[in-house]
C-alpha positions as CSV (number, residue, x, y, z in Angstrom):
1,M,-142.9,-62.7,-124.0
2,S,-139.9,-61.5,-126.2
3,L,-139.1,-63.1,-129.6
4,A,-136.0,-62.2,-131.6
5,G,-135.8,-59.2,-129.1
6,L,-139.2,-58.0,-129.8
7,P,-141.9,-57.6,-127.3
8,V,-144.7,-59.8,-128.6
9,W,-148.1,-60.8,-126.9
10,A,-150.5,-63.6,-128.3
11,P,-153.6,-64.9,-126.4
12,L,-153.6,-68.4,-127.7
13,S,-151.3,-71.1,-128.5
14,Y,-151.1,-72.4,-132.0
15,E,-152.4,-76.0,-131.6
16,G,-155.9,-77.3,-131.6
17,P,-158.9,-75.2,-132.5
18,A,-156.5,-71.9,-132.6
19,G,-154.3,-73.5,-135.4
20,A,-157.4,-74.5,-137.2
21,L,-158.6,-71.0,-137.3
22,V,-155.3,-69.8,-138.4
23,R,-155.2,-72.4,-141.2
24,G,-158.7,-71.5,-142.3
25,L,-158.0,-67.6,-142.5
26,K,-154.5,-68.4,-144.1
27,Y,-154.8,-71.1,-146.5
28,R,-158.5,-71.7,-146.9
29,G,-159.9,-68.4,-147.7
30,A,-161.9,-68.1,-144.6
31,A,-161.2,-64.2,-144.4
32,G,-164.4,-64.0,-142.3
33,L,-162.5,-65.8,-139.4
34,A,-160.5,-62.7,-138.7
35,D,-163.4,-60.9,-136.5
36,A,-163.5,-63.9,-134.4
37,M,-159.7,-64.0,-133.8
38,A,-159.7,-60.1,-133.3
39,A,-162.5,-60.8,-130.6
40,Q,-159.9,-63.0,-128.8
41,I,-157.2,-60.5,-128.9
42,A,-159.4,-57.6,-127.7
43,A,-161.0,-59.7,-125.0
44,N,-157.8,-61.0,-123.5
45,S,-155.3,-58.5,-124.1
46,P,-153.1,-57.2,-121.1
47,P,-154.6,-54.1,-119.5
48,G,-153.7,-51.1,-121.5
49,L,-152.3,-52.7,-124.5
50,L,-155.1,-51.8,-126.9
51,E,-155.8,-48.3,-125.1
52,R,-152.0,-47.0,-125.7
53,P,-152.2,-44.6,-128.5
54,A,-150.4,-46.7,-131.0
55,V,-151.1,-47.7,-134.7
56,L,-152.0,-50.9,-135.8
57,V,-149.5,-51.8,-138.8
58,P,-150.1,-55.3,-140.4
59,V,-147.3,-57.6,-141.1
60,P,-147.1,-57.2,-145.1
61,L,-147.5,-60.3,-147.2
62,H,-145.3,-60.6,-150.4
63,P,-147.3,-59.3,-153.6
64,S,-147.1,-62.7,-155.2
65,R,-148.7,-64.5,-152.3
66,R,-151.2,-61.6,-151.8
67,R,-152.3,-62.2,-155.5
68,S,-152.6,-66.2,-154.9
69,R,-154.5,-65.8,-151.7
70,G,-156.4,-62.8,-152.6
71,Y,-155.8,-61.1,-149.4
72,N,-153.2,-60.4,-146.7
73,Q,-154.5,-62.3,-143.3
74,A,-152.6,-60.2,-141.1
75,E,-154.3,-56.9,-142.7
76,R,-157.7,-58.7,-142.1
77,L,-156.9,-59.2,-138.6
78,A,-155.6,-55.8,-138.0
79,H,-158.9,-54.2,-139.6
80,A,-161.0,-56.3,-137.4
81,L,-158.9,-55.3,-134.5
82,A,-158.9,-51.6,-135.4
83,R,-162.9,-51.8,-135.5
84,R,-162.8,-53.5,-131.9
85,S,-160.3,-51.1,-130.3
86,G,-160.7,-48.1,-132.1
87,L,-156.9,-47.7,-132.9
88,E,-155.8,-46.3,-136.1
89,L,-154.4,-48.9,-138.9
90,R,-151.8,-47.8,-141.1
91,D,-150.8,-50.5,-143.7
92,C,-147.4,-48.8,-144.1
93,L,-145.0,-51.7,-144.6
94,R,-144.2,-53.9,-147.9
95,R,-142.3,-57.1,-149.0
96,T,-139.5,-56.5,-151.4
97,G,-137.4,-59.3,-153.0
98,A,-138.2,-62.7,-153.8
99,A,-140.9,-64.7,-152.1
100,T,-139.7,-66.9,-149.2
101,R,-141.7,-69.1,-147.2
102,Q,-141.2,-69.5,-143.4
103,V,-143.3,-72.5,-143.3
104,G,-141.3,-75.7,-142.8
105,R,-138.4,-73.8,-141.9
106,G,-136.5,-74.7,-138.4
107,R,-136.0,-72.4,-135.9
108,E,-132.3,-71.6,-136.5
109,E,-133.1,-71.2,-140.3
110,R,-135.9,-68.8,-139.6
111,L,-133.8,-66.5,-137.4
112,G,-130.7,-66.8,-139.7
113,R,-132.5,-66.1,-142.9
114,P,-135.4,-63.8,-142.5
115,P,-138.2,-63.6,-144.9
116,A,-137.7,-61.2,-148.1
117,G,-136.8,-57.7,-147.3
118,I,-139.5,-55.5,-145.4
119,E,-139.4,-51.9,-145.9
120,L,-141.6,-48.6,-145.3
121,S,-144.1,-48.4,-148.2
122,P,-143.6,-44.9,-150.4
123,R,-147.3,-44.4,-149.7
124,G,-147.1,-44.7,-145.7
125,A,-145.8,-42.3,-143.2
126,C,-144.1,-44.1,-140.4
127,P,-146.2,-43.9,-137.1
128,S,-143.9,-43.3,-133.8
129,D,-145.8,-45.8,-131.8
130,V,-146.6,-49.0,-133.4
131,L,-148.4,-52.3,-132.6
132,L,-147.4,-54.9,-135.3
133,V,-150.3,-57.4,-136.1
134,D,-149.6,-60.9,-137.4
135,D,-151.8,-64.4,-137.3
136,V,-148.6,-66.5,-135.6
137,A,-145.6,-65.7,-133.8
138,T,-143.2,-68.6,-134.3
139,T,-139.6,-67.4,-133.9
140,G,-140.3,-63.7,-134.4
141,A,-137.9,-63.3,-137.3
142,T,-140.7,-61.8,-139.5
143,L,-141.8,-59.5,-136.7
144,A,-138.2,-58.4,-136.0
145,A,-137.5,-57.6,-139.8
146,C,-141.0,-55.4,-139.5
147,A,-139.6,-53.8,-136.3
148,A,-136.4,-53.1,-137.9
149,A,-137.6,-51.4,-140.9
150,L,-140.0,-49.2,-138.5
151,D,-137.2,-48.4,-136.2
152,A,-135.0,-47.2,-139.3
153,A,-138.1,-45.1,-140.5
154,G,-138.3,-43.2,-136.9
155,A,-140.7,-45.4,-135.1
156,R,-140.1,-45.0,-131.2
157,W,-141.9,-47.8,-130.0
158,V,-142.7,-51.4,-131.4
159,M,-144.3,-54.3,-130.0
160,A,-146.3,-56.9,-131.7
161,V,-149.5,-58.9,-131.2
162,A,-150.5,-62.2,-132.8
163,F,-153.6,-64.3,-132.4
164,A,-151.6,-67.5,-131.7
165,R,-148.0,-68.4,-130.7
166,T,-146.2,-71.4,-131.4
167,P,-146.3,-73.8,-128.3
168,G,-143.5,-73.2,-126.0
169,R,-143.0,-69.6,-126.8
């Protein structure tokens, strides 16, 4: 599937048990769920997706949200996926500007007003082939903002993988 012009793959729909897992990881401090979620991604990924010589890059969390949550759920998921796939992980993106939330925004608002700025971190070099990792793909606005930052830094191939996708996508 393609969201906001970016190829995205997710094994499950964000409803029922999959939605409960995401909410547990994201809002209830159940960071250990990332391994079970990565297992679903690895077991069900299209042939070749995790064999490609790409670098896993987690979608960054705004620093204030990371402080309040204690971790970045996309980073936990990317670490678990790296263990299962053998792919390198590089946390090379960061959020800047005011913290904004996508939760509760409609599709048009998400696409029209993407989250706070995303840029290459000063401590991380940009990989040439990137597999972005996130917990949920909704409209693709956040993933597209990450891809734009990576493209501007010199990435030649970017695709995204998420644990779940919003129904109908």
